[in-house]
LOKOLDREN-467456 format. One record per atom (N, C-alpha, C): x, y, z; residue in one letter. Coordinates in steps of 0.2 Angstrom, whole numbers, plus 5000, padded with zeros to 4 digits. Last residue first. Layout:
<pts>
XYZA
...
</pts>
This chain:
<pts>
500147994997V
500147924995V
500647884997V
500748105003A
500248075005A
500048015004A
501948124993S
501948115000S
501348085004S
501048164982E
501548114982E
501748074989E
500548294987I
500148224985I
500348164985I
501548354988A
501248354994A
500648284992A
502048364974A
502448324979A
502048324986A
501048434968D
501248384967D
501548344971D
501248564975T
500548534977T
500748454976T
502548594971N
502248594978N
501748554980N
502148614959P
502748564959P
502648544967P
501048724958S
500948664954S
501548594958S
501448854963A
501148804968A
501048724964A
501848924952A
502348914959A
502148844963A
500648934945E
501348904942E
501948874948E
499849004952G
499848954950G
500348904947G
500749134955L
500449094960L
500349004958L
500849184943A
501349154946A
501149114951A
499349214942D
499749184938D
500349134939D
499349304953L
498949254952L
499249204948L
500149424949F
500249384954F
499849334954F
499449454937S
500149444936S
500349384943S
498149514941E
498349444937E
499049414937E
498549604948S
498349554951S
498449494947S
499249704940W
499649674945W
499449604948W
498349724931L
498749694927L
499249654934L
497549814939E
497249734936E
497749694934E
498349924939L
498149874946L
497949804944L
499549924926S
498849944930S
498749904936S
500749984918N
500649934926N
500049944929N
500550064909E
500850004908E
500649944913E
500350174915H
499650154912H
499950074910H
501450214922V
500950204925V
500350164922V
502350234910T
502450184915T
501750164918T
501650344904R
501650274900R
501850214906R
501850434915R
501250424913R
501350354909R
503250464914M
503050424920M
502250394917M
503450524901A
503850454902A
503450414908A
502850634904S
502450594899S
502750524899S
503650694913L
503150674915L
502650624910L
504750724905R
504850684911R
504050644914R
504250794895R
504650734893R
504650694900R
503550904902T
503250864898T
503650804897T
504850974909R
504150944912R
503650894909R
505551004897E
505750954902E
505150914907E
504751104891A
504951054888A
505150994893A
504651204903P
504051174899P
504251104896P
505951194915A
505751214908A
505151164906A
505751224932M
505951174926M
505651204919M
505651294942E
505951324937E
506151284931E
504951204951I
504651264950I
504951304944I
506151104954A
505451094950A
505051144948A
507151164958Q
507351154953Q
506651134948Q
506651214972H
506751264967H
506951234960H
506551084976I
505851124976I
506051174970I
507751034976R
507350994973R
506751044971R
508251124987D
508551124980D
508051084976D
507651084999A
507451144995A
507751154988A
508050944999L
507350954999L
507351024995L
509450975002Q
509250944994Q
508550944994Q
509351035014D
509651075008D
509351035002D
508750925022V
508550985022V
508651025015V
508850765021S
509350825018S
508850885018S
507950655022Y
508450675027Y
508850745026Y
507650625007P
507250675013P
507450685019P
508350644994N
508450615000N
508050655005N
507550634978V
507750664984V
507850624990V
507250634961L
507150594967L
507550644971L
505950684951L
506750734954L
506650684961L
505550554940A
505450594944A
506150634948A
506050444931E
505950524928E
505750574934E
505550334936K
506250364936K
506550434934K
504650244944L
504550324941L
505250364940L
505150134948E
504850134942E
504850214939E
505850164960E
506250104955E
505850104949E
505050234967A
505650264965A
505950224959A
504150164973A
503950194967A
504650224964A
504550144986G
504750074981G
504550104974G
505650274993A
504850254991A
505150204986A
506850344994F
506750284998F
506150254998F
506850444986E
507250394984E
507150334988E
505350544985S
505750524990S
506250454987S
504950654972L
504850584976L
505450564979L
504250764964I
504850764968I
504550694972I
503650794948L
503550744954L
504250754957L
502750914939V
503350894942V
503250854948V
501650944925G
501750924932G
502450904933G
501050944913H
501450984914H
501650984921H
500250844906D
500950834906D
501350894909D
499050854905D
499250904899D
500150894902D
498450764913L
498450744907L
498750784903L
498850704929H
499150774925H
499050744917H
498350594934S
497950644935S
498250704931S
499550494934A
499050484930A
498450534929A
500350574944V
500550554937V
499950554933V
499650554955F
499650624953F
499950624946F
499650404957E
498950434956E
499150504954E
500850394960K
500650374954K
499950394952K
501050454972A
501550474966A
501150444959A
500150374979V
499950444978V
500450464972V
500750254982L
500250254976L
500050324975L
502150194987N
501850264987N
501450274981N
502750064992M
502750094986M
502750174985M
503250075006G
503250015001G
503350014994G
504450185012D
503850165008D
503750105004D
505250305021R
505150225019R
504550215017R
505050435022L
505850415024L
505850325023L
504250515008P
504250465015P
504950445016P
503850645001T
504450615004T
504550585011T
503250724989L
503150654992L
503850644996L
502550854981L
503150844984L
502950784990L
502150904965A
501950844970A
502650844975A
501751044957V
502351004958V
501850954965V
500651104953D
501151114948D
501551064950D
498951044956A
499451064959A
499951064952A
497651004950A
497751084951A
498551104953A
497650864950A
497650914944A
497950984944A
497750854964Y
498150824960Y
498250864953Y
496350904966Y
496950934969Y
497650924965Y
495650824960A
495550894958A
496150944961A
495850704965V
496150714960V
496050784956V
495050734976L
495850734978L
496250744970L
493850734973E
494150804975E
494850794976E
493650624968E
493450674963E
493950734966E
493650534980A
494150524974A
494150594970A
493550624996G
493450574991G
493850584984G
494850655009F
494450675003F
494350624999F
495250675025Q
495150645020Q
494550655014Q
496250795033T
495550765033T
495550715027T
496850935037Y
496950865041Y
496150835039Y
497751045028L
497051015026L
497150945030L
498551195027Y
498651135030Y
497851105029Y
499451285015R
498751265018R
498751195020R
500551425017L
500651345017L
499751335019L
500951555015P
501451505012P
501151435012P
499651665011A
499851605016A
500351565013A
499451825010W
499751775008W
499951735012W
498951955015G
498551905013G
498751835011G
500152005021E
499752045016E
499351985011E
501151845025S
501151925023S
500551955020S
501851735032S
501251745030S
501351825029S
503051665038Y
503151685033Y
502451725029Y
502851635053R
503551665051R
503451695043R
501651585053G
501651635057G
502351675055G
501851475045V
501251505043V
501551585046V
502851405054I
502951425046I
502451485044I
502251375064N
502951415065N
503051445058N
501251305062G
501051365064G
501651415063G
501951185058V
501351215052V
501351295055V
502351145069L
502751165064L
502451205058L
501151115076E
501751165080E
502251195073E
500751015069D
500251065071D
500851135074D
501750915070L
501450945065L
501251005065L
501650875084D
502350905082D
502150945074D
500450825086R
500550895089R
501150925085R
500550705078K
500050775074K
500050825080K
501550645083L
501750675076L
501150735075L
500650605095Q
501250645097Q
501550695088Q
499750505088A
499550565093A
500150645093A
500750415085Y
500350455080Y
500050525083Y
501150365096D
501750405093D
501350435087D
499950325103S
500350375106S
500850395101S
498650275093V
499250255094V
499650315097V
497450325090K
497350295096K
498150265098K
497450355076T
497350415081T
497550375089T
497750305063R
497950275070R
497950315074R
497550445054S
497750385055S
498050365061S
497050585044P
497050555049P
497050475050P
497850645030V
497450605032V
497550575039V
498350795026A
498650745030A
497950705032A
498950905013I
498350865015I
498650795019I
499451045011L
499750995015L
499050955015L
500251154998V
499551135001V
499651065003V
501151284997L
501151214999L
500451205002L
501451424985T
501051394992T
501051324992T
502251554978V
502151484979V
501751474985V
502251674979R
502251664972R
502151594972R
502551734991R
501951774987R
501851734982R
504451704988R
503851714993R
503251744990R
505251714978W
504751654976W
504151664983W
506151774982Q
506051794977Q
505451754974Q
506951724993P
506451774995P
505951784989P
507651584994N
507351614989N
506651664990N
507951535008Q
508551535003Q
508151564997Q
506751515015E
507351555017E
507651575012E
506051425006L
505851505007L
506251545010L
506851315007F
506751345002F
506551415002F
506651295023R
507251315019R
507351335012R
505251255021E
505551305026E
506151345022E
505251135014Y
505051195011Y
505051255015Y
506051045024G
506351085016G
506051145013G
505151075033R
505751095036R
506051105028R
504150995027L
503851045029L
504651085029L
504850855025R
504550885018R
504350975022R
504950825039E
505650835034E
505250875028E
503550785043L
504050855045L
504650865042L
503350695034I
503050755032I
503350815037I
503750565031G
504250615031G
503950675030G
503150445033K
502850485027K
503450535026K
503250375046T
503650365039T
503650395034T
502350435054Y
502950475054Y
503450435048Y
500750485046D
501150435049D
501950465049D
499250515040L
499850545044L
500150505048L
499450495022R
499150465028R
499650495034R
499750625011D
499950565015D
499550565021D
500250744999V
499650705002V
499850655005V
500750904994G
500850834997G
500250805000G
501051014980L
500450974985L
500950924988L
501251174977I
501451124977I
501051084982I
500551304964I
500551254969I
500951194970I
501051464957T
501351394958T
500951364965T
500351584959P
500451544952P
500651474952P
499051584971T
499851604968T
499851554963T
497651564974G
497851634972G
498651634970G
496851484979I
497451474983I
497751544982I
495651504973A
495551514981A
496251524983A
496051474960R
495751534962R
495751534969R
496251334961R
496751374959R
496651454961R
495051294965I
495551284970I
496051324968I
494251324954R
494051334960R
494751334964R
494951234944A
494851304943A
494751344949A
494551104949V
495251134948V
495351214948V
493251104948R
493451094954R
494351144953R
493151084935T
492851154937T
493251164945T
493750974933R
494051034929R
493751094932R
492850884938V
493450894941V
493750954939V
491550904929K
491650924936K
492350934939K
492150864918D
491950924918D
491850954925D
493550754918S
492850764918S
492750834918S
494850704917A
494650744910A
493750754912A
495150654931A
495350714928A
495150744922A
494450534928L
494050594932L
494450664931L
495150474918G
494450494917G
494150544921G
496350454926A
496450494920A
495650504918A
495950374936F
496150444938F
496050464930F
495550264927F
495050284930F
495250364934F
496750214921D
496150254917D
495750284921D
497450164931A
497750234928A
497150264925A
497350094946P
496950104940P
497050164937P
499150044949I
498450094950I
497950074945I
500149914955G
499949974949G
499150024953G
501649854964L
500849874963L
500649944959L
502749754956P
502649814959P
501849834958P
503349614961Y
502649614958Y
502449704960Y
504649504963A
504449574963A
503849584960A
504649364972G
504749384967G
504449464968G
504949174976V
504949254978V
505149294973V
504349024980R
504549064974R
504649134977R
505048874988V
504448954988V
504948994983V
504948714987R
505348764984R
504748824984R
505048564998R
504648614995R
505148674991R
505648495007S
505548445000S
505148504997S
506348605016G
506248535015G
506048515008G
506448745005I
506248715013I
505948665013I
507348844997A
507248774996A
507048765004A
506748984987V
507048964993V
506748894994V
507249084972E
506749024976E
507249014982E
507549164961G
507149184966G
506749124969G
508549114951R
507749104951R
507349124955R
509649184958A
509549184952A
508649164949A
509549144971R
509449204970R
509349224963R
509149004979D
509349014973D
509149084971D
509548964996V
509349004990V
509649004984V
509348855010R
509648865001R
509348904997R
509448925025L
509148895019L
509548905014L
509748995037G
510348945034G
509848915030G
509049095042M
508749035043M
509248975041M
509849215041V
509549195047V
509349135048V
510349195028G
510749215034G
510349205042G
509349165019A
509949125019A
510449145026A
508149235023C
508149165023C
508849125022C
508749355021C
508549345028C
508549265028C
509049355007N
509749365013N
509449345019N
507649355003L
508149305002L
508749305005L
507349485008F
506949425011F
507349365010F
508049565001H
508149565008H
507849505012H
507449534989N
508149514989N
508249524997N
506349594989A
506349534988A
507049494990A
506649734989Y
506349704996Y
506349624996Y
507249744976S
507749754983S
507549724989S
506149744967R
506749684968R
507149684975R
504549774974T
505249794972T
505649734973T
503449734982H
503549774978H
504049784972H
503349544984F
503449624985F
503449674981F
502649394986G
502749444983G
502749524987G
502949214988I
502849284991I
503049334987I
502149064986L
502349124982L
502349184986L
501748964994D
502048944988D
502349004984D
501948995013A
501649005005A
502048975000A
502748975022G
502248925021G
501948925013G
503649075024L
503749025019L
503348965019L
502949155034M
503049165028M
503149105022M
503449065046G
502649075044G
502649095037G
504849085045N
504449015045N
503749025042N
504949215048L
505149205043L
504849125039L
504349215061F
504149255057F
504349235049F
505149115068E
504549105068E
504249155062E
506449185068E
506349125063E
505749115063E
506149305075R
506349305067R
506249255064R
505849355087W
505449285085W
505549295077W
506249485090P
506549415095P
506349355091P
507249575077L
506449545081L
506749475084L
508449595074I
508149635079I
507549605082I
508549545062R
508749505067R
508549545074R
508049635052L
507649595054L
507849555060L
509349725051L
508649735055L
508149685057L
510049615044Q
510349665050Q
509949685054Q
509349605031E
509449555037E
509649585043E
508249745028P
508749705027P
508949655033P
506349735027P
507049755031P
507649705029P
505149765015F
505449715020F
506149745022F
503849895015P
504549865013P
504649815017P
502149815012V
502649885015V
503349855013V
501249725006H
501249785004H
501749835007H
501649555002W
501949605006W
501849685005W
500649425000F
501049494995F
501049545001F
500749254997I
500649325002I
500949374999I
499749104994G
500249164991G
500149224996G
499548934990I
499548984996I
500049054994I
498548814983P
499048854983P
498948914987P
498048664993I
497948734990I
498448774990I
498448555000D
498148544994D
497948614990D
498748555014G
499248565009G
499048555002G
497948615028R
497848615020R
498548605015R
498748625039Q
498048595038Q
497848575033Q
499948685037E
499948635043E
499248595041E
499748785030R
499948725027R
499848685031R
499048885039V
498548845035V
498948775031V
500248905045F
499748875049F
499148865044F
501048975036Q
501148915038Q
500648875041Q
500049095032P
500449025027P
500548975029P
500149165045V
499549135041V
499849075036V
500949245048L
501149165050L
500549135047L
500749375044A
501349335041A
501449265043A
499649465044L
499549395044L
500149355041L
500249595044H
499749575050H
499649495051H
500949605032F
501249585037F
500849575044F
499949555017D
500249605021D
500449565029D
498649445013Q
498849515012Q
499249535019Q
498449295004V
498549335009V
498849395010V
497549194994W
498049254993W
497949285000W
497249034990L
497349074996L
497749134994L
496148954977F
496948994979F
496749044985F
495548784976D
495648844978D
496248884979D
495848644975G
495848684969G
495848764971G
494748604988G
495248574984G
495148624978G
493948754998N
493948684994N
494648674990N
494148835012A
494448825006A
494148755004A
493648865026E
493248885020E
493448865014E
494448785034R
493748775035R
493548795029R
495748875031A
495848805030A
495048765031A
495148995035A
495448975029A
495448905027A
495048965049I
494448985046I
494648985038I
496248945053E
495748905053E
495248915049E
496949075050A
497249015047A
496448965047A
496449165059F
496349185054F
496549115049F
497049095070G
496249095070G
496049125064G
498449105069R
498149045069R
497249045068R
498349265071N
498549235065N
498249145064N
498049255085V
497649295080V
497749255074V
499149195091R
498449175091R
497949185087R
500249275086E
500149205084E
499449185085E
499849405093Y
499849395086Y
499849315083Y
499949345108R
499449375104R
499249365096R
501349325107Q
500949265108Q
500149275106Q
501649455106W
501949405101W
501349345101W
501249515117H
501049555111H
501149485106H
502049445127Q
501349435127Q
500949475120Q
503349485122R
503249415122R
502449395122R
503649635114S
503249595121S
503249535119S
504249775108F
504349705109F
504049685115F
504449915099H
504149895105H
504049825105H
505250045091M
505049975090M
504949945097M
505650175087R
505050165089R
504850095091R
506950165084P
506850185090P
506150175092P
507050115072I
507150065076I
506950105083I
506350095058M
506150155064M
506250135070M
506150035046L
506850035048L
506750085054L
504949975042H
505150045040H
505750065042H
504649855050M
504749855041M
505149915038M
504749915061L
505349865060L
505349875052L
503549985063P
504250015063P
504749975061P
502649865062W
502749915057W
503349955056W
502949775072L
503149755066L
503149825060L
502749875084A
503349825083A
503349805077A
501549945084R
502149965088R
502849925088R
500549875074N
500749955074N
501449975079N
500749735079C
500649755072C
500849835071C
500649725094M
501249685088M
501249735082M
499749845097A
500349845099A
500849805094A
498649855089Y
498849925091Y
499549895094Y
498349705086Y
498249765082Y
498749815083Y
498749615098Y
498749615090Y
499049655087Y
498249695109D
498949675109D
499149645102D
496949755105S
497449795108S
498249775107S
496249655099I
496349715097I
497049765100I
496349545110D
496649535102D
496749615099D
495549605120Q
496349595121Q
496649585114Q
494249615113E
494649685115E
495449675116E
494349495100G
494049515106G
494449595108G
493949445083L
494449485088L
494149515095L
493549335071P
493349365078P
493949395082P
493349365055A
493649325060A
493649365067A
492049355045F
492349405049F
492749345054F
491849325027V
491849295034V
492249335038V
490949365013I
491449405017I
491249365025I
490849264998R
490549285006R
491149325008R
490049284981F
490549264985F
490449284993F
489049294973R
489649264970R
490149264975R
487249314972P
487849294976P
488449264973P
486549444964E
486549384964E
487149354967E
486149564975G
486349544969G
486349464970G
486149614990G
485549634985G
485849614978G
487849644990P
487149634994P
486749644989P
488749514980P
488549584982P
487949594986P
489049434996M
489149474992M
489049454984M
488449375013T
488449365005T
488449425001T
489249385027L
488849415022L
489049375015L
489349305043P
489549305036P
488949345032P
488949405057A
488849345053A
489049365046A
490049505065P
489549505061P
489549435058P
491049535079S
491149495074S
490249485070S
491549675089R
490949635086R
491149605080R
492649745090P
492649685094P
491949635093P
493149805074G
492949815081G
492849745084G
493549765061G
493749835064G
493649845071G
493249635056S
492849685056S
492849755058S
494449545048W
494349585054W
493749625052W
494149435035A
494449475038A
494249515044A
494049345020I
494249325027I
494549395029I
493249305006W
493549345009W
493549365018W
492949184995T
492849205002T
493349265004T
492149144979G
492649124984G
492449154990G
492249194962G
491849144967G
492349154973G
492849254951H
493149184952H
492549144957H
492149374950R
492349334944R
492349264945R
492049434963E
491549424959E
491549394952E
493349424966L
493049374971L
492249374966L
493849524958L
494149454958L
493749404960L
493349634963R
492949614957R
493349544955R
493849634976L
493249614975L
492849604969L
495149654972F
494949584976F
494249594974F
494949784968T
495149744963T
495149674965T
494649864979S
494049864973S
494249794968S
495949844985G
495349824989G
494749794984G
496549944978V
496849874978V
496249824980V
495850074980G
495750044974G
496149954974G
494950054995G
495150084990G
495350054984G
493450015006V
494149995001V
494350044997V
492250015011T
492750055014T
493450045010T
490449995005P
491249975004P
491750025008P
489249965016E
489550015014E
490249995012E
487749905020V
488449875019V
488749935015V
486449945034R
486749935027R
487449925026R
485249905044E
485849905043E
485849895036E
484049985056H
484349945050H
484949955049H
483850085068G
483650015069G
483749965062G
484450195063H
483650185065H
483450105064H
485750115056E
485450175058E
484650165058E
487350055055R
486750045058R
486450105059R
488449985043V
488150055045V
487550045049V
489849895042I
489149885042I
488849945045I
490949905028R
490949905035R
490049915035R
492249805019I
491549835019I
491449855027I
493249725018P
493149785013P
492549815014P
494249715036A
493649705029A
493649755023A
495949695038R
495249725038R
494749725032R
496949595035N
496749625041N
496149655042N
496349465022S
496749545024S
496449555032S
496249355010M
496349365018M
496649435019M
495249274998V
495649335000V
495649345008V
495249144988I
495149154995I
495549214997I
494349084974L
494849144977L
494749154984L
494148944965R
493848994968R
494449034972R
494948894950G
494748874956G
494548944958G
495148874936D
494648914937D
494348904945D
496948894936S
496448854934S
495848904936S
498049014926R
497848954932R
497148934931R
498349114916S
498449024915S
498348994920S
497149244913S
497549204917S
497749124915S
497349334898G
496949294902G
497449264907G
498049374887G
497449404888G
496949354892G
499549464892N
499149404888N
498449414890N
501149554890R
500449554892R
500149484889R
502649524901H
502349514893H
501549524895H
503349504911G
503149574909G
502849574903G
503549394918N
504049414912N
503949484911N
502249354924P
502749384928P
503349404924P
500949444913A
501349394915A
502049404919A
499549534914I
500149524913I
500649474916I
497949534906A
498349514912A
499049524910A
496449634904T
497049614901T
497549594908T
495249704909N
495349614911N
496049594907N
495349854918S
495449814912S
495349734913S
493949884930L
494549884927L
494549844921L
492749974937V
492749924932V
493449944929V
492850004955T
492950024948T
492949964944T
492550074971M
492550004965M
492450034959M
493450224973P
493050174975P
492950114970P
495150254978V
494550264973V
494050214976V
496650294984V
495950324986V
495450324980V
497550134986A
497450194982A
496750224984A
498250055000T
497750074995T
497750134992T
499249945008E
499250015005E
498750004999E
498949875022M
498849865015M
498849935012M
</pts>
């Protein structure tokens, strides 16, 4: 699940309807909410014989926590290790509002389900990385087993009238497994990653089972219309189901499954508030003094092969080759957040990145100027916003990305509208942030050209582009996204629930 790097925040209570019109509240009933995700939103820290609970989530998870505090319910997730703690009442030390229930995963589950099937099969499949896909029946069977275990917990925890909201590709089979046991609750699943076109999904040996699992939901949400269309095409082409593309519906048996685009937002006011704070402004000044060049280019990503980090560096290297007049006047700050360090593909990416960084620094550094600052770490919200605000250009070049929240965070953090966003055309955010300089990250020359265009852009054009993107980011906030999905889930589930009741009678 893609997350913005912010702590729990107080967000707007305004909702947005699926047609884009704002409204003052949710049209759904007051049933409890059952949230399900692969990882838990907290971690249990043990020190000196005592335990304490710490939140580990970013912006998306924080919104779910607030929804659970508001509506009550349960969050079902894996603890992140082989130990399965007892259920927790949340918030700790406060008036109980909801529970966190941990799905038990043993060592073999973690190995086959998470590291193998999720990270080495489904993740590259969703991101169109064919050479990195590894399929095994053993891994798939373990994936089914873990999904069934999650579903059994949901069926046990849910009361009639509750809403189940499943998150992401780790749990694609859960909707159908839950429906087999509980046809009386609305079920939604949101896909936080891209969805591949039909020709690519056909590579998956268990493609029918995969799609059938998702179709157990009443509502399936994607970041963009193109991802939703890919899913509809797969339902028609792979499953032979009747698809109404105009209405965004799939007919399966007596049920109709709604499929829609719900672009994920960020808590824009939170980022703007941080950027305006004295503490962050002081940090911005320190960053610019420390780097010492007139122009700062920033790249921020998890260290993942889908993020186009190596391609970004090669484009920057080509820019330095072609524009010697900009040497000593520009610095690229590359922030790479450690990710999935136990997966071999990621370990190799780290080695390749270290080598490329060394080559660029060795080739172009001169008289105290370093063309590149490489930070392999994870920053807190204030530090990260300071880097966003200090940068003149954001260079974000994913080869494939469900949304790319960093792009939106950068935009929201630039209160003076002087920054320029260079964004891969293969990021979901490119469909919203149309004023960005879009780039094909596979083209080294186009990357170099976009960098040159960005740093020489006239101030008036910078302001025009960034102010338009700031309006977009503020209009589609994170809270509006969540309420939009839940409203649509209530509407989508009504006819299916009525049909289930009639068939039972």
